[in-house]
C-alpha positions as CSV (number, residue, x, y, z in Angstrom):
1,M,237.8,12.1,267.0
2,E,236.5,12.3,263.5
3,N,234.3,9.1,263.9
4,N,232.8,10.3,267.2
5,A,232.3,13.8,265.5
6,K,230.5,12.1,262.4
7,K,228.3,10.1,264.9
8,R,227.0,13.2,266.8
9,Q,226.2,14.7,263.1
10,R,224.3,11.9,262.4
11,P,220.5,12.7,262.2
12,G,218.2,10.9,264.3
13,R,214.5,11.1,265.5
14,A,214.9,14.4,267.0
15,N,216.2,15.9,263.8
16,I,213.2,14.6,261.9
17,K,210.7,17.4,261.3
18,L,206.8,17.4,260.2
19,E,208.0,18.9,256.8
20,D,210.3,16.0,256.3
21,V,207.5,13.3,256.5
22,A,205.2,15.6,254.4
23,I,208.0,15.7,251.7
24,H,208.5,11.7,251.7
25,A,204.5,11.0,251.8
26,G,204.1,13.4,248.9
27,V,201.6,15.2,250.8
28,S,201.3,18.6,252.6
29,P,202.8,19.6,255.9
30,A,198.6,20.6,256.9
31,T,197.9,17.3,255.6
32,V,200.4,15.5,258.0
33,S,199.4,17.9,260.8
34,R,195.5,16.6,260.1
35,F,196.6,13.1,260.3
36,L,198.2,13.4,263.5
37,N,195.3,15.5,265.3
38,N,192.7,13.3,263.6
39,P,193.2,10.6,261.5
40,K,189.8,10.2,260.2
41,V,189.4,13.3,258.4
42,V,192.4,12.3,256.1
43,S,191.7,10.1,252.9
44,E,193.0,6.4,253.1
45,E,195.4,6.8,250.7
46,A,197.3,9.8,252.2
47,K,196.8,7.8,255.5
48,K,199.1,4.9,254.0
49,R,201.7,7.2,253.0
50,I,202.0,9.3,255.8
51,K,202.4,6.2,258.1
52,A,204.8,4.6,255.5
53,A,207.0,8.0,256.0
54,I,206.9,8.0,259.5
55,A,207.8,4.1,260.0
56,T,210.8,4.6,257.2
57,L,211.9,8.0,258.8
58,G,211.5,6.9,262.6
59,Y,209.3,10.2,263.1
60,M,208.3,11.0,266.9
61,P,205.4,13.9,267.2
62,H,206.6,16.3,269.7
63,R,203.2,16.5,271.6
64,A,204.2,19.2,274.1
65,A,205.5,21.8,271.4
66,R,202.4,20.9,269.3
67,A,200.2,21.6,272.0
68,L,202.1,24.8,273.0
69,A,201.5,25.8,269.4
70,S,198.0,25.0,268.6
71,N,196.6,25.7,272.6
72,H,195.4,22.1,272.4
73,S,196.9,19.1,273.8
74,R,194.4,16.5,272.2
75,T,194.4,14.6,275.7
76,I,191.4,13.7,278.1
77,G,191.4,12.6,281.2
78,A,189.7,10.0,283.1
79,V,189.5,8.9,286.9
80,V,188.5,5.8,287.8
81,P,188.0,4.1,291.4
82,T,189.8,0.8,290.3
83,L,191.1,-1.2,287.7
84,D,190.6,-4.5,289.5
85,N,186.9,-4.4,288.8
86,A,186.3,-5.8,285.3
87,I,183.6,-3.0,284.6
88,F,185.6,-0.1,285.0
89,S,188.4,-1.6,282.6
90,R,185.8,-2.6,280.0
91,Q,184.4,1.0,280.0
92,I,188.0,2.3,279.8
93,M,188.8,0.3,276.7
94,A,185.7,1.5,275.0
95,F,186.2,5.4,276.1
96,Q,189.6,5.0,274.9
97,N,188.6,3.4,271.6
98,R,186.2,6.1,270.9
99,L,188.7,8.9,271.9
100,A,191.5,7.2,269.6
101,F,189.3,7.3,266.6
102,N,188.6,10.9,267.1
103,G,192.2,11.8,267.3
104,Y,192.5,12.4,271.1
105,T,194.9,10.2,273.6
106,L,193.9,8.9,277.2
107,L,195.5,9.8,280.3
108,L,194.3,7.8,282.9
109,A,194.5,7.8,286.9
110,V,192.8,5.4,290.0
111,S,191.5,7.1,292.8
112,E,191.1,3.6,295.0
113,Y,187.4,5.1,296.2
114,D,189.3,7.8,298.2
115,A,188.0,11.2,297.9
116,D,190.9,13.1,298.1
117,S,193.2,11.1,296.2
118,E,190.5,11.4,293.4
119,F,190.7,15.4,293.7
120,Q,194.5,15.2,293.7
121,Q,194.3,12.8,290.5
122,A,192.2,15.3,288.5
123,R,194.4,18.2,289.7
124,V,197.2,16.3,288.4
125,L,195.9,15.6,284.8
126,L,194.5,19.2,284.6
127,E,198.3,20.5,285.2
128,H,199.4,18.1,282.4
129,G,196.9,20.0,280.1
130,V,193.8,17.5,279.7
131,E,191.3,19.1,277.5
132,A,188.4,17.2,279.3
133,L,187.9,14.8,282.6
134,M,185.7,11.7,282.8
135,L,184.9,10.7,286.2
136,V,182.6,8.3,288.3
137,G,180.0,8.8,290.4
138,E,178.7,12.1,291.6
139,R,179.6,13.0,295.1
140,R,182.2,14.9,295.6
141,S,183.6,18.4,297.1
142,A,182.1,21.6,296.4
143,E,185.9,22.8,296.1
144,F,186.0,19.9,293.3
145,Y,183.2,21.1,291.6
146,S,184.7,24.7,291.9
147,L,187.9,23.6,290.5
148,L,186.4,22.1,287.3
149,T,184.3,25.5,286.7
150,R,187.1,27.6,287.3
151,V,189.6,25.9,284.7
152,G,186.4,25.9,282.4
153,V,187.1,22.2,280.9
154,P,184.1,19.9,280.1
155,F,183.7,16.6,282.2
156,V,180.9,14.2,282.8
157,N,180.3,12.0,285.8
158,T,179.4,8.2,284.8
159,W,177.9,4.9,286.0
160,L,175.1,7.4,287.1
161,Y,172.0,8.8,286.0
162,R,169.7,11.4,287.3
163,S,167.1,13.7,285.3
164,D,167.5,16.5,287.7
165,S,171.3,16.2,288.2
166,I,173.3,19.6,287.9
167,H,176.2,17.9,286.3
168,P,176.6,16.1,282.9
169,C,176.1,12.3,283.9
170,C,175.7,9.2,281.7
171,G,174.5,5.9,283.1
172,F,171.6,4.3,284.5
173,I,169.3,4.7,287.3
174,H,170.3,2.5,290.3
175,D,167.0,2.6,292.0
176,S,164.9,0.4,289.8
177,T,167.9,-2.3,289.3
178,Q,167.7,-3.0,293.1
179,Q,163.8,-3.2,292.6
180,V,163.8,-5.5,290.1
181,L,166.1,-8.0,292.1
182,V,164.1,-7.4,295.6
183,D,161.0,-8.1,293.4
184,H,162.5,-11.2,292.2
185,L,163.5,-12.7,295.4
186,V,160.4,-11.8,297.4
187,G,158.5,-13.2,294.5
188,L,160.5,-16.8,295.1
189,G,159.4,-16.2,298.6
190,H,162.2,-14.6,300.1
191,R,161.2,-12.5,303.2
192,R,164.8,-12.7,305.3
193,L,167.3,-11.1,302.7
194,S,171.0,-10.1,303.3
195,V,173.1,-7.6,301.5
196,I,177.0,-7.7,300.9
197,T,178.4,-4.7,299.4
198,G,181.0,-2.1,299.3
199,Q,181.4,1.0,301.5
200,P,178.5,3.5,301.4
201,E,180.2,6.7,302.7
202,N,183.1,6.2,300.0
203,N,180.9,5.3,297.0
204,D,177.6,7.2,296.1
205,R,176.3,4.1,294.0
206,V,176.7,1.9,296.8
207,A,174.4,4.0,299.0
208,T,171.8,4.9,296.3
209,R,171.6,1.0,295.7
210,L,171.6,0.1,299.6
211,N,168.9,2.8,299.9
212,A,166.8,1.6,297.2
213,I,167.1,-2.4,299.0
214,V,165.5,-0.8,302.0
215,A,163.0,0.9,300.1
216,A,162.1,-2.2,297.8
217,L,161.6,-4.1,300.8
218,E,159.4,-1.4,302.6
219,S,157.0,-1.9,299.3
220,H,156.7,-5.5,300.3
221,G,156.2,-4.8,304.0
222,L,159.6,-5.9,304.8
223,D,162.7,-4.9,306.8
224,L,166.3,-5.3,306.2
225,D,167.8,-6.5,309.4
226,P,171.0,-4.2,310.1
227,R,172.7,-7.7,310.9
228,C,172.1,-8.8,307.4
229,V,174.2,-5.6,306.0
230,I,177.7,-6.3,305.5
231,N,180.3,-3.7,304.1
232,T,183.2,-4.9,303.0
233,H,186.0,-4.6,300.1
234,Y,185.5,-5.7,296.4
235,S,187.4,-9.3,296.5
236,Y,186.5,-13.0,296.3
237,A,187.9,-13.3,299.8
238,D,185.6,-10.5,301.0
239,G,182.7,-12.2,299.8
240,R,183.3,-15.4,301.6
241,E,184.0,-14.1,304.8
242,A,180.7,-12.3,304.5
243,L,178.9,-15.3,304.0
244,R,180.5,-17.1,306.8
245,R,179.5,-14.2,309.0
246,L,176.0,-14.1,307.9
247,M,175.9,-18.3,308.2
248,A,177.1,-17.2,312.0
249,L,173.6,-15.6,312.5
250,D,171.0,-17.5,314.7
251,E,168.5,-16.4,312.0
252,Q,170.0,-16.8,308.4
253,P,169.2,-15.3,305.4
254,T,167.9,-17.1,302.8
255,A,168.7,-14.8,299.9
256,V,172.0,-12.7,299.5
257,L,172.1,-9.6,297.2
258,A,175.6,-9.1,296.4
259,G,176.9,-5.4,295.7
260,N,179.0,-6.5,292.5
261,D,179.7,-10.1,290.6
262,V,183.1,-10.3,292.3
263,L,181.7,-10.2,296.1
264,A,178.6,-12.7,294.7
265,S,181.2,-15.3,292.9
266,G,182.9,-15.1,296.4
267,V,179.5,-16.0,298.1
268,L,179.0,-19.1,295.8
269,F,182.7,-20.1,296.4
270,E,182.3,-20.3,300.1
271,A,178.8,-21.6,299.7
272,H,180.2,-24.4,297.5
273,S,182.7,-25.2,300.2
274,Q,180.4,-25.2,303.1
275,G,178.1,-27.4,301.3
276,I,175.2,-25.0,301.0
277,D,172.9,-25.8,298.4
278,V,172.5,-23.0,295.8
279,P,169.7,-22.0,295.1
280,G,167.9,-24.8,297.2
281,H,168.9,-23.4,300.4
282,L,170.2,-20.1,299.7
283,S,169.5,-17.6,296.6
284,V,172.6,-15.2,295.5
285,T,172.5,-12.3,293.2
286,G,175.3,-9.9,291.7
287,F,175.5,-6.8,289.9
288,G,177.5,-6.0,286.8
289,D,177.2,-9.1,284.7
290,L,181.2,-10.0,284.4
291,A,182.2,-12.2,281.9
292,I,182.6,-15.2,284.2
293,S,179.0,-14.7,285.7
294,E,177.4,-17.0,283.5
295,H,179.9,-19.8,283.7
296,L,180.0,-19.6,287.8
297,Y,178.3,-22.8,289.4
298,P,175.4,-21.9,289.2
299,P,175.1,-19.4,286.8
300,L,174.7,-15.8,288.6
301,T,171.5,-14.1,288.5
302,T,172.6,-10.4,288.0
303,I,172.0,-6.9,286.7
304,R,173.8,-6.5,283.2
305,T,175.4,-2.8,283.6
306,P,176.1,-1.1,280.2
307,K,179.8,-0.9,280.7
308,E,181.2,-0.2,277.1
309,E,178.4,1.9,276.3
310,I,178.9,4.1,279.1
311,G,182.6,4.6,278.0
312,E,181.3,5.3,274.6
313,A,178.9,8.0,275.6
314,A,181.1,9.5,278.1
315,A,183.5,9.8,275.2
316,D,181.0,11.4,272.4
317,F,179.8,13.9,274.9
318,L,183.2,15.2,276.0
319,I,184.4,15.2,272.1
320,A,181.3,16.8,271.3
321,R,181.7,19.6,273.9
322,L,185.5,20.3,272.7
323,A,184.0,20.7,269.2
324,G,181.3,23.4,270.3
325,R,178.6,21.0,269.3
326,E,175.5,21.1,271.4
327,T,174.8,17.9,273.1
328,P,172.4,16.6,275.8
329,D,174.1,17.1,279.4
330,R,172.4,13.6,280.8
331,T,172.2,10.4,278.6
332,E,170.5,7.4,280.3
333,L,171.5,3.9,279.5
334,P,169.5,0.5,280.0
335,A,170.7,-2.2,282.9
336,R,169.1,-5.5,282.3
337,F,167.7,-8.0,284.5
338,C,169.5,-11.4,283.8
339,L,167.8,-14.4,285.2
340,R,169.9,-17.3,285.9
341,A,170.2,-20.5,288.2
342,S,171.5,-19.2,291.4
343,T,168.2,-18.0,292.6
344,G,165.3,-20.3,293.4
345,P,162.2,-20.2,295.8
346,A,162.8,-19.9,299.4
347,A,163.9,-22.9,301.3
348,T,160.9,-23.9,304.3
349,P,161.9,-23.1,307.7
350,A,163.1,-26.1,308.7
351,L,165.3,-26.6,305.7
352,A,166.6,-23.0,306.1
353,H,167.5,-23.5,309.9
354,G,169.7,-26.1,308.4
355,I,172.3,-24.0,306.4
356,G,175.6,-24.5,307.0
357,G,174.7,-27.1,309.8
358,D,175.9,-30.8,309.9
359,G,174.1,-32.0,307.2
360,F,175.2,-29.7,304.4
């Protein structure tokens, strides 16, 4: 019994207080508090002593209690459509690193491209006390924006830039990226283009890019055949299936504009499987410039999107707003055209007619 009583009285992590860390480190409790909230404002020597004291004592900050006492949670929320696509994971890594450097913690949720799910995830994050929100895209219900206004937390829409947007945003102009791709393909002699992309009703960036492709083709006096537009999920398998559908058309396209590099990779895999020469008989472009894109066979012509820059710009905006600093509502970042070997001159009609046929 005596041994059990001693065990119960033995101090553990829950008994170690901030003041104990301060005494052990030889600094003031205020310095420890500043270190926990924003390490960069503490001297390097003090950081070393505080870190050593925390490790030795096994101190675990009670974030909920600190949030109640200070009325600040030091957490920022983010809702992204998916983490399957590396463009979002790289954005999130950059976002989180910037937050951590400034003493904030990230709470992350995934919506799976579902508007109702995004709304619910955002509500949960707000209920957990996040002080700001990073979102993807701009299209969402008036009820959603009304909630953000009532709660009064700063937020930013990412992956798009519109100079006339009424909401804070950081990203790039999607229309111009598609104009560049269409101009490139038309300049190579392609007249029958096809598009493999996501669902425009669930993704405002997809809708914008699809409309931009139509407008860009019209500027060249060309139309986009509705049969050459395939809306699908973002996976290699879906890219392969989409190309099979296009190759089954009586009049086959000579170029494919894929909505992202995942779909474009699937197209290249299927083209190789069918013996279709890329770019000799079919040109392929992507969107995003994933790490694998320049190592595909052939290397993929695509648009390099500013993934990390978007994450960093979003973090900087929210941190500035939380600190009460004035900062521009809208930040435009560059997207760049990457010319590689997956695009080339359009095949002659006789050769194009043979795509996917017995000879290939």
